[in-house]
C-alpha positions as CSV (number, residue, x, y, z in Angstrom):
1,M,90.0,-4.4,17.8
2,R,92.6,-5.3,15.2
3,I,95.4,-7.8,15.9
4,N,98.3,-8.8,13.7
5,R,98.8,-12.1,12.0
6,R,101.0,-13.6,14.7
7,Q,98.6,-12.6,17.5
8,F,95.7,-13.9,15.5
9,L,97.3,-17.3,14.9
10,Q,98.2,-17.6,18.6
11,T,94.7,-16.8,19.8
12,A,92.5,-18.3,17.0
13,G,92.0,-21.6,18.7
14,A,91.1,-20.2,22.0
15,A,88.6,-17.9,20.4
16,G,86.9,-20.6,18.6
17,L,88.3,-20.0,15.1
18,T,89.7,-22.3,12.5
19,L,91.9,-21.6,9.5
20,A,91.1,-24.8,7.7
21,A,88.3,-24.9,5.2
22,A,87.0,-28.2,6.4
23,P,86.3,-29.9,8.6
24,L,85.9,-27.6,11.5
25,P,86.8,-29.1,14.9
26,A,84.3,-29.1,17.8
27,F,85.5,-26.7,20.4
28,P,85.1,-27.3,24.1
29,N,83.4,-24.8,26.4
30,L,86.2,-22.4,27.2
31,P,86.8,-20.2,30.3
32,V,84.9,-17.0,30.0
33,R,87.1,-13.9,29.4
34,L,84.5,-11.3,28.5
35,D,82.3,-10.1,31.3
36,R,79.3,-11.8,29.9
37,R,77.0,-11.0,32.8
38,A,77.7,-7.3,32.4
39,L,77.3,-7.6,28.6
40,V,73.9,-9.2,29.0
41,R,72.6,-7.0,31.8
42,R,73.2,-3.9,29.7
43,H,70.3,-5.0,27.6
44,H,67.6,-6.3,29.9
45,P,64.4,-5.0,28.3
46,V,62.7,-2.5,30.5
47,V,59.1,-1.4,29.9
48,T,57.5,1.6,31.7
49,Q,54.2,2.0,29.8
50,F,51.6,-0.3,28.2
51,D,52.5,-1.0,24.6
52,P,51.5,-4.2,22.8
53,C,54.7,-4.1,20.7
54,S,56.7,-4.2,23.9
55,A,55.4,-7.7,24.9
56,L,58.0,-10.0,26.4
57,S,58.3,-13.7,26.2
58,I,59.7,-16.5,28.4
59,G,60.3,-20.0,27.0
60,N,62.7,-22.8,26.5
61,G,63.0,-23.5,22.7
62,E,60.0,-25.8,22.6
63,F,57.4,-23.7,24.4
64,A,56.8,-20.0,24.8
65,F,54.6,-17.7,26.8
66,T,54.2,-14.0,25.8
67,A,53.1,-11.5,28.4
68,D,52.0,-7.8,28.6
69,V,53.2,-5.3,31.3
70,T,51.5,-7.3,34.0
71,G,53.8,-10.3,33.4
72,L,50.8,-12.3,32.3
73,Q,48.3,-12.1,29.5
74,T,45.9,-9.7,31.2
75,F,45.2,-7.4,28.4
76,S,45.0,-9.9,25.6
77,A,42.1,-8.2,23.8
78,E,44.0,-4.9,23.6
79,C,47.1,-6.7,22.2
80,E,45.4,-9.1,19.8
81,N,45.6,-7.1,16.6
82,Q,49.0,-5.7,17.2
83,F,51.2,-8.2,19.1
84,P,49.1,-11.2,20.3
85,L,49.8,-12.7,23.7
86,C,49.9,-16.5,23.0
87,T,50.9,-19.7,24.8
88,T,52.1,-22.4,22.4
89,S,54.5,-25.3,21.9
90,H,56.0,-27.2,19.0
91,W,53.6,-30.0,19.6
92,A,50.5,-27.8,19.6
93,W,49.0,-28.2,16.1
94,H,45.3,-28.4,15.2
95,T,43.4,-29.2,12.0
96,L,40.0,-27.9,11.2
97,P,37.4,-30.6,10.2
98,L,37.4,-31.0,6.4
99,P,34.2,-29.4,5.1
100,A,31.7,-31.8,3.5
101,G,32.3,-32.5,-0.1
102,L,36.0,-31.6,-0.2
103,D,38.6,-34.2,-1.1
104,P,42.3,-33.3,-0.9
105,G,43.0,-36.1,-3.3
106,A,41.0,-34.3,-5.9
107,F,43.1,-31.2,-5.9
108,R,43.9,-29.9,-9.4
109,Y,47.4,-28.8,-10.3
110,R,48.1,-26.0,-12.8
111,D,50.2,-27.1,-15.8
112,Y,53.3,-25.2,-16.8
113,D,55.2,-25.7,-20.0
114,T,58.7,-27.0,-19.1
115,Y,60.7,-27.2,-22.4
116,G,57.9,-29.0,-24.1
117,R,56.9,-31.1,-21.1
118,S,53.8,-30.2,-19.0
119,V,54.5,-30.1,-15.2
120,G,51.8,-29.5,-12.6
121,Y,52.2,-27.2,-9.6
122,A,49.7,-26.5,-6.8
123,T,49.4,-22.8,-7.6
124,S,45.8,-22.2,-8.6
125,A,42.7,-21.8,-6.4
126,T,40.4,-21.2,-9.3
127,G,37.3,-23.4,-9.1
128,Q,38.6,-25.0,-5.9
129,E,38.9,-22.1,-3.5
130,A,37.6,-23.9,-0.4
131,L,40.0,-26.8,-0.8
132,F,42.9,-24.6,-1.6
133,D,42.3,-22.5,1.5
134,W,41.8,-25.6,3.7
135,L,45.0,-27.1,2.6
136,R,46.9,-23.9,3.2
137,E,45.4,-23.3,6.7
138,N,45.8,-26.8,8.1
139,P,47.4,-27.9,10.2
140,H,48.0,-24.7,12.2
141,R,49.5,-23.8,15.6
142,F,47.1,-22.8,18.3
143,H,46.9,-21.0,21.6
144,L,47.1,-23.4,24.5
145,G,45.5,-21.2,27.1
146,R,45.5,-17.6,28.4
147,I,46.8,-16.9,31.8
148,G,46.1,-13.3,33.0
149,L,45.0,-11.2,35.9
150,I,41.5,-10.1,36.7
151,L,42.0,-6.7,38.2
152,K,39.1,-4.8,39.8
153,K,39.1,-1.1,40.7
154,S,37.6,0.0,44.0
155,D,34.2,0.6,42.4
156,G,34.1,-3.0,41.1
157,S,34.8,-2.2,37.4
158,A,37.5,-3.9,35.4
159,A,40.8,-2.1,35.2
160,A,42.1,-1.1,31.8
161,P,45.7,-0.5,30.8
162,A,45.3,3.2,31.4
163,D,44.5,2.5,35.1
164,L,47.9,1.1,35.8
165,Q,50.5,3.5,37.3
166,K,54.2,3.3,38.0
167,I,54.7,0.5,35.5
168,H,58.2,-1.0,35.7
169,Q,58.8,-4.3,34.0
170,T,62.2,-5.9,33.5
171,L,63.1,-9.1,31.6
172,D,66.2,-10.3,33.5
173,L,67.9,-12.1,30.6
174,W,70.6,-13.5,32.8
175,R,68.1,-15.2,35.1
176,G,65.2,-15.9,32.7
177,L,62.9,-14.0,35.0
178,L,60.2,-11.5,34.0
179,D,59.6,-9.1,36.9
180,S,56.5,-6.9,36.5
181,R,55.5,-4.1,38.9
182,F,52.8,-1.5,38.8
183,E,50.1,0.1,41.0
184,L,46.4,0.1,40.7
185,E,44.7,3.0,42.6
186,G,47.8,3.2,44.8
187,Q,47.9,-0.5,45.6
188,P,51.2,-2.2,44.5
189,V,51.3,-5.4,42.4
190,Q,54.4,-7.5,41.7
191,V,54.3,-10.5,39.4
192,Q,57.3,-12.7,38.8
193,S,57.1,-15.1,35.8
194,C,59.5,-17.6,34.4
195,C,59.6,-20.8,32.3
196,H,60.9,-24.2,33.2
197,P,63.9,-25.2,31.0
198,E,62.6,-28.7,30.3
199,L,58.8,-28.6,30.9
200,D,56.1,-26.6,29.1
201,L,55.5,-24.9,32.4
202,I,55.4,-21.3,33.7
203,A,55.8,-20.4,37.3
204,V,54.3,-17.3,38.8
205,R,54.6,-15.4,42.1
206,I,52.1,-12.6,42.8
207,V,52.5,-10.2,45.7
208,S,49.8,-7.6,46.3
209,P,47.3,-6.5,48.9
210,L,44.7,-6.7,46.2
211,L,44.8,-10.5,46.6
212,A,43.3,-10.4,50.1
213,S,40.6,-7.9,49.1
214,G,39.5,-10.1,46.2
215,R,40.3,-7.4,43.7
216,L,43.0,-9.5,42.0
217,R,42.5,-13.0,40.8
218,V,44.1,-15.1,38.1
219,L,42.2,-16.2,35.0
220,L,43.0,-19.4,33.1
221,A,40.9,-19.5,29.9
222,F,40.9,-21.9,27.0
223,P,40.0,-20.9,23.4
224,Y,39.2,-22.9,20.3
225,A,42.0,-23.0,17.8
226,S,42.4,-20.5,15.0
227,P,44.7,-20.3,12.0
228,G,44.7,-16.5,12.4
229,M,47.5,-14.5,13.9
230,S,46.2,-14.7,17.4
231,M,46.0,-18.5,17.3
232,A,42.7,-18.3,19.2
233,D,39.0,-18.3,18.5
234,W,37.1,-17.1,21.6
235,N,33.6,-17.0,19.9
236,H,32.8,-20.7,19.6
237,P,32.8,-22.4,23.0
238,E,30.7,-25.2,21.6
239,R,33.5,-26.4,19.3
240,H,35.7,-27.6,22.1
241,T,35.5,-29.2,25.6
242,T,37.3,-28.7,28.9
243,T,37.0,-31.3,31.6
244,L,38.2,-30.4,35.1
245,S,39.5,-32.8,37.6
246,R,40.9,-32.2,41.1
247,P,43.5,-34.9,41.9
248,A,44.7,-32.9,45.0
249,K,43.7,-30.1,47.2
250,N,45.9,-27.5,45.5
251,R,46.0,-29.0,42.0
252,A,43.6,-29.0,39.1
253,E,43.9,-30.8,35.7
254,F,42.1,-29.9,32.5
255,A,41.5,-32.4,29.7
256,R,41.1,-30.5,26.4
257,T,39.6,-31.6,23.2
258,L,39.5,-29.6,20.0
259,D,38.1,-31.8,17.2
260,T,40.8,-34.6,16.9
261,T,43.4,-32.6,18.9
262,E,43.7,-33.5,22.6
263,Y,46.0,-32.1,25.3
264,R,46.2,-31.5,29.0
265,A,46.8,-28.5,31.3
266,G,47.7,-28.6,34.9
267,W,47.5,-25.9,37.6
268,Q,49.1,-26.2,41.0
269,W,49.1,-23.4,43.7
270,T,50.2,-22.8,47.2
271,D,48.0,-23.0,50.3
272,G,45.4,-20.4,50.6
273,G,44.6,-20.5,46.9
274,D,40.9,-20.9,45.9
275,L,39.8,-22.2,42.5
276,T,36.4,-21.5,41.0
277,Q,34.9,-22.0,37.5
278,R,33.6,-18.8,35.9
279,A,32.4,-20.3,32.5
280,E,32.6,-23.4,30.4
281,H,36.3,-22.8,29.6
282,E,37.3,-20.2,32.2
283,F,38.7,-20.7,35.7
284,L,39.7,-18.3,38.4
285,L,42.3,-18.6,41.1
286,G,42.3,-16.3,44.0
287,S,43.7,-16.1,47.5
288,K,41.6,-16.6,50.6
289,T,44.2,-15.1,52.9
290,G,47.5,-13.2,52.6
291,E,49.1,-11.0,50.0
292,T,51.1,-13.7,48.1
293,L,49.9,-16.3,45.6
294,E,52.2,-18.7,43.8
295,F,51.2,-21.2,41.1
296,V,52.6,-23.2,38.3
297,S,50.8,-24.0,35.0
298,L,51.8,-26.9,32.8
299,F,50.7,-27.8,29.3
300,S,51.3,-31.2,27.8
301,P,50.2,-33.3,24.8
302,A,49.2,-36.1,27.2
303,A,48.5,-36.6,30.9
304,F,51.4,-35.7,33.2
305,A,51.7,-38.0,36.1
306,G,54.8,-36.6,37.8
307,E,55.1,-34.0,40.6
308,L,55.1,-30.5,39.4
309,P,58.0,-28.3,40.5
310,G,57.2,-25.3,42.6
311,V,57.9,-21.6,41.9
312,D,61.3,-21.5,43.7
313,Q,62.4,-24.7,42.0
314,T,61.4,-23.4,38.6
315,Q,63.1,-20.1,39.1
316,S,66.3,-21.8,40.2
317,A,66.2,-24.2,37.2
318,A,65.4,-21.2,34.8
319,E,68.3,-19.2,36.2
320,Q,70.8,-22.1,35.9
321,H,69.6,-22.8,32.4
322,R,69.9,-19.1,31.3
323,Q,73.3,-18.6,32.9
324,Q,74.6,-21.7,31.1
325,F,73.2,-20.4,27.9
326,W,74.9,-17.0,28.2
327,N,78.3,-18.5,29.4
328,R,78.5,-21.0,26.6
329,G,78.7,-20.3,22.9
330,G,79.9,-17.1,21.3
331,A,79.8,-13.6,22.5
332,I,80.4,-10.1,21.0
333,D,81.2,-7.1,23.2
334,L,81.0,-3.6,21.5
335,G,80.9,-1.7,24.8
336,D,84.1,0.3,24.2
337,S,83.2,1.4,20.7
338,A,82.9,5.1,19.9
339,D,80.6,4.7,16.9
340,P,77.1,5.9,18.0
341,R,75.5,2.8,16.4
342,A,77.5,0.3,18.5
343,A,75.2,0.3,21.5
344,E,72.1,-0.4,19.4
345,L,73.9,-3.1,17.4
346,E,75.0,-4.8,20.6
347,R,71.5,-4.6,22.0
348,R,70.2,-6.2,18.8
349,I,72.8,-9.0,19.0
350,V,72.0,-9.8,22.7
351,L,68.3,-9.8,22.2
352,S,68.5,-11.8,19.0
353,L,70.5,-14.4,20.9
354,Y,67.7,-14.6,23.5
355,N,64.8,-14.5,21.0
356,T,66.3,-17.2,18.7
357,S,67.0,-19.4,21.7
358,L,63.2,-19.3,22.5
359,H,61.8,-19.5,18.9
360,C,64.4,-21.0,16.6
361,A,66.2,-23.7,18.7
362,G,63.5,-26.3,19.0
363,S,62.7,-29.6,17.4
364,L,60.9,-28.0,14.4
365,P,62.0,-25.2,12.1
366,S,60.7,-21.9,13.2
367,A,57.8,-20.1,11.8
368,E,58.5,-16.5,10.7
369,T,57.1,-15.4,14.0
370,G,58.4,-18.3,16.0
371,L,56.3,-19.4,18.9
372,L,54.9,-15.8,19.4
373,C,51.8,-15.9,17.2
374,N,50.7,-17.3,13.8
375,S,52.2,-16.1,10.6
376,W,51.2,-18.1,7.6
377,Y,49.1,-20.2,10.0
378,G,52.1,-21.1,12.1
379,K,53.7,-23.2,9.3
380,F,57.4,-23.0,8.7
381,H,59.0,-22.0,5.4
382,L,61.9,-24.2,4.5
383,E,63.6,-21.6,2.4
384,M,63.7,-19.5,5.7
385,H,65.1,-22.3,7.8
386,W,68.6,-21.2,6.8
387,W,68.0,-17.7,8.2
388,H,66.4,-19.0,11.4
389,S,68.9,-21.6,12.4
390,V,72.3,-21.6,10.6
391,H,73.7,-18.9,12.8
392,F,73.7,-21.3,15.7
393,T,76.7,-23.1,14.2
394,A,78.8,-20.0,13.9
395,W,77.9,-19.1,17.5
396,N,79.1,-22.5,18.8
397,R,75.6,-23.6,19.6
398,F,75.5,-26.5,17.2
399,A,72.9,-28.5,19.1
400,S,70.4,-25.7,18.7
401,F,70.8,-26.0,14.9
402,E,70.9,-29.8,14.8
403,R,67.5,-30.3,16.5
404,S,65.4,-28.8,13.7
405,A,67.7,-30.2,11.0
406,R,66.4,-33.7,11.8
407,L,63.2,-32.8,10.1
408,Y,64.7,-33.6,6.7
409,E,65.0,-37.2,7.5
410,H,61.3,-37.3,8.4
411,I,60.1,-35.6,5.3
412,L,62.4,-37.2,2.7
413,P,59.7,-39.6,1.4
414,A,57.4,-36.6,0.8
415,A,60.2,-34.7,-1.0
416,R,60.8,-37.8,-3.2
417,E,57.1,-37.9,-4.0
418,I,57.0,-34.3,-5.1
419,A,60.0,-34.9,-7.5
420,R,58.4,-38.0,-8.9
421,R,55.0,-36.4,-9.5
422,E,56.8,-33.6,-11.4
423,G,58.8,-36.0,-13.5
424,Y,62.2,-35.3,-11.8
425,R,64.7,-37.6,-10.0
426,G,65.7,-37.3,-6.4
427,A,63.9,-35.3,-3.8
428,R,62.3,-31.8,-4.2
429,W,61.9,-30.2,-0.8
430,P,58.6,-28.4,-0.1
431,K,58.3,-24.8,0.8
432,M,55.6,-24.2,3.4
433,I,54.8,-27.1,5.7
434,G,53.6,-28.2,9.1
435,P,55.1,-31.2,10.9
436,D,53.5,-33.6,8.5
437,G,55.7,-32.4,5.7
438,H,52.9,-31.8,3.2
439,D,53.5,-28.8,1.0
440,S,50.9,-26.0,1.0
441,P,49.3,-24.8,-2.2
442,S,50.3,-21.2,-3.1
443,S,50.6,-19.0,-6.1
444,I,54.3,-18.8,-5.3
445,G,55.5,-21.6,-2.9
446,P,55.5,-24.7,-5.1
447,L,57.5,-22.9,-7.8
448,L,60.2,-21.7,-5.4
449,L,63.6,-23.2,-5.8
450,W,66.2,-21.8,-3.5
451,Q,65.4,-24.2,-0.6
452,Q,66.6,-27.2,-2.6
453,P,70.3,-27.0,-1.8
454,H,69.7,-26.1,1.8
455,P,69.9,-29.7,3.1
456,I,73.3,-30.1,1.4
457,Y,74.5,-26.9,3.2
458,Y,73.2,-28.3,6.5
459,A,74.8,-31.6,6.0
460,E,78.2,-29.9,5.4
461,L,77.8,-28.0,8.6
462,C,77.1,-31.2,10.4
463,Y,80.2,-32.8,8.9
464,R,82.3,-29.9,9.9
465,E,81.0,-30.3,13.4
466,L,81.4,-34.1,13.5
467,P,83.5,-35.3,10.5
468,D,82.9,-39.0,10.9
469,Q,81.3,-42.0,9.2
470,K,78.1,-41.6,11.3
471,T,77.5,-38.1,9.9
472,L,78.2,-39.3,6.4
473,T,75.8,-42.2,6.7
474,R,73.1,-40.1,8.3
475,W,73.0,-37.4,5.6
476,R,74.0,-39.5,2.6
477,D,70.5,-40.0,1.2
478,I,69.5,-36.4,1.8
479,V,72.6,-35.0,0.1
480,F,72.5,-37.4,-2.8
481,E,68.8,-37.1,-3.5
482,S,68.9,-33.3,-3.2
483,A,71.7,-33.2,-5.8
484,E,70.0,-35.7,-8.0
485,F,66.9,-33.4,-8.2
486,M,69.1,-30.4,-8.8
487,A,70.9,-32.1,-11.7
488,S,67.6,-33.4,-13.0
489,Y,65.9,-30.0,-12.8
490,A,68.6,-28.2,-14.8
491,E,67.6,-28.2,-18.5
492,F,70.3,-28.6,-21.2
493,V,69.6,-26.2,-24.1
494,Q,71.4,-27.4,-27.1
495,K,71.7,-24.1,-29.0
496,R,73.3,-22.5,-25.9
497,N,75.3,-25.6,-25.0
498,Q,74.4,-24.8,-21.4
499,F,72.2,-26.0,-18.6
500,V,69.7,-23.5,-17.5
501,L,67.4,-23.1,-14.5
502,G,63.8,-22.4,-15.4
503,P,61.3,-21.5,-16.5
504,P,59.1,-22.1,-14.7
505,L,60.5,-21.0,-11.3
506,K,60.0,-18.4,-8.6
507,T,63.2,-16.6,-7.6
508,V,64.1,-15.6,-4.0
509,S,62.4,-12.2,-4.7
510,E,59.2,-13.9,-5.8
511,N,58.2,-10.8,-7.7
512,T,58.5,-11.9,-11.4
513,D,56.5,-14.1,-13.7
514,A,57.5,-17.8,-13.1
515,R,56.6,-18.6,-16.7
516,T,59.4,-16.4,-18.1
517,T,62.0,-16.4,-15.3
518,I,65.3,-18.0,-16.3
519,N,68.8,-18.3,-14.6
520,P,68.5,-16.2,-11.5
521,A,71.9,-15.3,-10.2
522,F,71.5,-16.6,-6.6
523,E,70.0,-19.9,-7.6
524,L,72.8,-20.5,-10.2
525,A,75.5,-20.0,-7.5
526,Y,73.6,-22.2,-5.0
527,W,73.3,-25.0,-7.7
528,R,77.0,-24.9,-8.2
529,F,77.7,-25.0,-4.4
530,G,75.2,-27.9,-3.9
531,L,76.5,-30.1,-6.7
532,R,80.1,-29.4,-5.8
533,V,79.6,-30.3,-2.1
534,A,77.5,-33.4,-3.1
535,Q,80.4,-34.6,-5.2
536,T,82.8,-34.1,-2.2
537,W,80.4,-36.2,-0.2
538,R,80.6,-39.0,-2.7
539,E,84.4,-38.9,-2.5
540,R,84.3,-39.0,1.3
541,L,82.2,-42.1,1.1
542,G,84.7,-43.7,-1.3
543,L,82.3,-43.4,-4.3
544,P,83.1,-42.2,-7.8
545,R,82.0,-38.8,-8.8
546,E,78.6,-38.7,-10.5
547,P,79.2,-37.9,-14.2
548,H,75.9,-36.1,-14.8
549,W,76.4,-33.9,-11.8
550,D,79.8,-32.9,-13.2
551,R,78.3,-32.3,-16.6
552,V,75.8,-29.9,-15.1
553,L,78.6,-28.2,-13.0
554,K,80.8,-27.8,-16.1
555,N,78.1,-26.4,-18.4
556,L,75.7,-24.5,-16.0
557,S,74.9,-21.0,-17.2
558,P,77.1,-18.2,-15.8
559,L,75.7,-15.7,-13.3
560,P,74.1,-13.0,-15.4
561,T,75.8,-9.6,-15.6
562,R,75.5,-6.3,-17.3
563,D,77.7,-3.2,-17.1
564,G,80.0,-4.9,-14.6
565,V,77.4,-5.9,-12.0
566,Y,75.2,-8.9,-11.4
567,L,71.6,-9.0,-12.5
568,M,68.8,-10.5,-10.5
569,Q,68.2,-13.0,-13.3
570,E,69.1,-13.4,-16.9
571,G,67.7,-10.7,-19.2
572,M,66.6,-8.4,-16.4
573,T,68.6,-5.5,-17.5
574,D,66.4,-3.1,-15.5
575,T,67.3,-4.9,-12.2
576,Y,68.3,-1.6,-10.6
577,T,65.6,0.6,-11.9
578,Q,62.4,-1.4,-12.1
579,W,63.0,-4.5,-10.0
580,N,65.0,-3.0,-7.2
581,W,62.6,-4.1,-4.5
582,E,62.0,-7.2,-2.5
583,H,65.2,-9.2,-1.8
584,P,68.5,-8.2,-3.5
585,A,69.1,-12.0,-3.8
586,M,72.2,-11.8,-6.0
587,L,74.2,-10.6,-2.9
588,G,73.5,-13.9,-1.2
589,A,75.8,-15.6,-3.6
590,F,78.8,-13.9,-1.9
591,G,77.9,-13.8,1.8
592,M,75.3,-16.4,2.7
593,L,77.2,-18.6,0.2
594,P,81.0,-18.8,-0.4
595,G,80.7,-17.4,-4.0
596,D,80.6,-20.4,-6.3
597,G,80.6,-19.0,-9.9
598,A,80.8,-15.4,-8.6
599,D,83.6,-12.9,-9.3
600,A,84.8,-10.9,-6.3
601,G,85.2,-7.6,-8.3
602,T,81.8,-7.9,-9.9
603,M,80.2,-8.6,-6.6
604,R,82.0,-5.7,-5.0
605,R,80.5,-3.4,-7.5
606,T,77.1,-5.1,-7.2
607,V,77.1,-4.5,-3.5
608,R,77.6,-0.8,-4.0
609,R,75.0,-0.6,-6.8
610,V,72.4,-2.3,-4.6
611,R,73.1,0.1,-1.7
612,E,72.7,3.1,-4.0
613,T,69.5,2.0,-5.8
614,W,67.5,-0.4,-3.7
615,Q,64.0,0.5,-2.4
616,W,64.8,-0.6,1.2
617,D,61.4,0.3,2.5
618,R,60.1,-2.6,0.4
619,G,62.7,-5.1,1.6
620,W,62.6,-7.7,4.3
621,G,64.4,-7.9,7.7
622,W,66.9,-10.4,6.6
623,D,67.9,-8.5,3.5
624,F,70.0,-6.1,5.6
625,P,72.3,-8.8,7.1
626,M,72.4,-10.6,3.8
627,A,73.8,-7.5,2.2
628,A,76.1,-6.9,5.1
629,M,77.6,-10.4,4.6
630,A,78.2,-9.7,0.9
631,A,79.8,-6.3,1.8
632,A,82.1,-7.9,4.3
633,R,83.2,-10.8,2.1
634,S,83.9,-8.3,-0.8
635,G,86.1,-6.2,1.5
636,Q,83.8,-3.3,2.3
637,P,83.4,-3.4,6.1
638,E,82.1,0.2,6.3
639,L,79.3,-0.7,4.0
640,A,78.6,-3.9,6.0
641,L,77.9,-1.8,9.1
642,D,75.8,0.6,6.9
643,F,73.6,-2.2,5.8
644,L,73.2,-3.7,9.3
645,M,72.1,-0.3,10.8
646,L,70.2,1.1,7.8
647,D,67.5,3.5,9.1
648,T,64.4,2.2,7.4
649,P,61.1,0.7,8.7
650,K,61.9,-2.9,7.8
651,N,65.1,-2.7,9.8
652,R,63.3,-1.6,12.9
653,Y,63.9,-3.6,16.1
654,L,61.3,-3.2,18.9
655,P,62.2,-2.8,22.6
656,N,61.8,-6.6,23.0
657,G,64.4,-7.2,20.2
658,H,61.9,-8.4,17.5
659,N,62.1,-7.1,14.0
660,Y,58.8,-5.4,13.0
661,Q,57.7,-5.8,9.4
662,R,54.0,-5.0,9.1
663,P,50.7,-5.2,11.1
664,D,50.2,-8.9,10.5
665,L,53.9,-9.6,10.9
666,P,54.9,-7.8,14.1
667,A,58.0,-10.0,14.7
668,Y,60.2,-11.5,12.0
669,L,62.7,-14.1,13.3
670,P,64.7,-14.4,10.0
671,A,66.0,-10.9,10.7
672,N,67.3,-11.9,14.1
673,G,69.0,-15.0,12.8
674,G,70.5,-13.1,9.9
675,L,71.9,-10.4,12.2
676,L,73.6,-13.1,14.2
677,A,75.0,-14.8,11.1
678,A,76.3,-11.5,9.7
679,T,78.0,-10.3,13.0
680,A,79.6,-13.7,13.6
681,M,81.0,-13.7,10.1
682,M,82.2,-10.1,10.5
683,C,84.1,-11.0,13.7
684,A,85.4,-14.5,13.0
685,G,85.9,-14.2,9.2
686,W,85.2,-16.7,6.5
687,T,86.9,-19.5,4.7
688,G,89.5,-18.0,2.3
689,G,89.1,-14.6,3.9
690,P,91.7,-12.3,5.5
691,I,93.8,-13.8,8.2
692,E,92.9,-11.2,10.8
693,S,90.3,-10.7,13.5
694,T,87.1,-8.8,12.8
695,P,87.6,-8.5,9.0
696,G,84.0,-7.4,8.6
697,F,84.4,-4.3,10.9
698,P,86.1,-1.1,9.9
699,N,89.7,-0.8,11.0
700,N,89.4,2.6,12.7
701,S,89.2,4.1,16.1
702,Q,85.4,4.0,16.1
703,W,85.0,0.3,16.6
704,S,86.3,-1.7,19.5
705,V,85.1,-5.3,18.9
706,R,85.9,-8.0,21.4
707,W,84.6,-11.5,20.8
708,E,85.1,-15.1,21.7
709,N,84.1,-18.6,20.8
710,L,82.7,-17.8,17.4
711,R,83.4,-19.9,14.3
712,Q,84.7,-19.0,10.9
713,W,82.0,-18.8,8.3
714,M,81.8,-21.2,5.4
């Protein structure tokens, strides 16, 4: 829907827009004008057959439980290698015992020549393979416990997925309720599952005549921890302990110990339930009488002394929480669009809002697979933090972004130590970490550079939300030390009379030799942005500009070009023929970023060249929204939609709304976050952009775009 300038100016405030570059005001929760319930209900996931890649999750941002078609983790073995069914929380981390003879302090760094100076990076496993692997794999997230059904056929054999008939499972997004129905040999089963909004607790109601006959019971099983994708090791019961206690008739508590990791689980059920122990770490809950069984299951890092809520109480709390979620923040309605892609784009948006609220809105940055399963041992990648979380600010869900941004205050000392060890000033932010902030060795990660300005970007978002002295004080050290490293890292080359970036460095694309890579386009733009904003922060604090930062800004190498388009990095004249795979990172300078050092006309041509030549089957899920953002900002809205909806395997969204990448990466949250970033930008516009609504959507009869409470992009 297009509106004229006068209409736009009249409605911008109500819609959550701002025309000022900075700071952005904080908007109140406004009366809902879109029919948000109808919008959300159009996209309830519905599953009618067993498929591991249709697994659905319930959660609250700190905790998640992923279930199969039974509403629980009944067929975990059948799903384990495709889409594991896990129960995990942001506090659930485990470290394997350090093998005898290994000393992390003895790790050897590989030296790289840096303009005549030798700098060590943790990139080589040669001669220290065991230590290298242990440091990468620890700490790792782990599976807190499997909760599934034990289903028996009439002959006493275990039911398999193929034995279930009339499957109909619905995830009610509006209520936060997973309703699962099926039949086994003509006998109906209904399972309702939901997650408490504040506790790491699921509540389950089971209704079936199979309960009274003893053919349906509930299994609670505890595994040992694993750094693998499934998070669970079921083959070593001797490596962990489970201690059962019964504080009340209908309540059990389990004290769990896995090496130095300890946690608790609680189980509470309604009258008629019967608890038995099947094995050392396995417990069964059945029903002595009746066809209904209700229970709640809590996981906690320490003993939980309070009363556990019941199923009705938890369902009510979950419904209230979910309705508040959907009624607040931004919304985009494409329901009246004629373009055949609109319904699928709207589905992806709604499910991305749901999935990022579960996996990317917690107290730690998200792993690539969130709280679903382990990718890269469950550690989070700080260069990906942007794609997981920045979209929350544009969708007026600032608190969901700010929670994980607090991490930088915690790991600042570790970042300072990395810079000091490498001979730089300031703080160099790690790449792949757990909650301890220790960087992981990798042939790529320690050389990666593009996460360095991220905290400056985040600080600026916080200031736009709350432009006060408290925000300036909180982020001051992070902004200044990030900028100090950036200025220190840039090397002045006398014969060029320019500052350069690298070598050594790994670019966003990670696909070239770090020892020869110099001046990648995206990193040059981000260096300009970071140092410019850092100087603005000095001025806001009443401090003089830092002369060396200005010297770097003034003399930093230009973004490399050839034949009127940007190159991936300086000297890479075959960017579009030999290196046209992995991330087309140069586009990020003019979408993800506001374009410092970039020319609009050159970027416009670059966007088209990338679309024509890139090997999209070798890309990643967030490449498509990144390209869409660059297309939108360069005035090519048709191309923006083309990028978002490109028909290629890496841009595939499963029925549960997750972006599938490959067998060991069945869900990829940066794509969901990127999609939300791009669509918010395409609706609400960007600083310095056209003064009109939906500037990133084509102005034709095919697209009817209604939106509210989104914020203008930086």
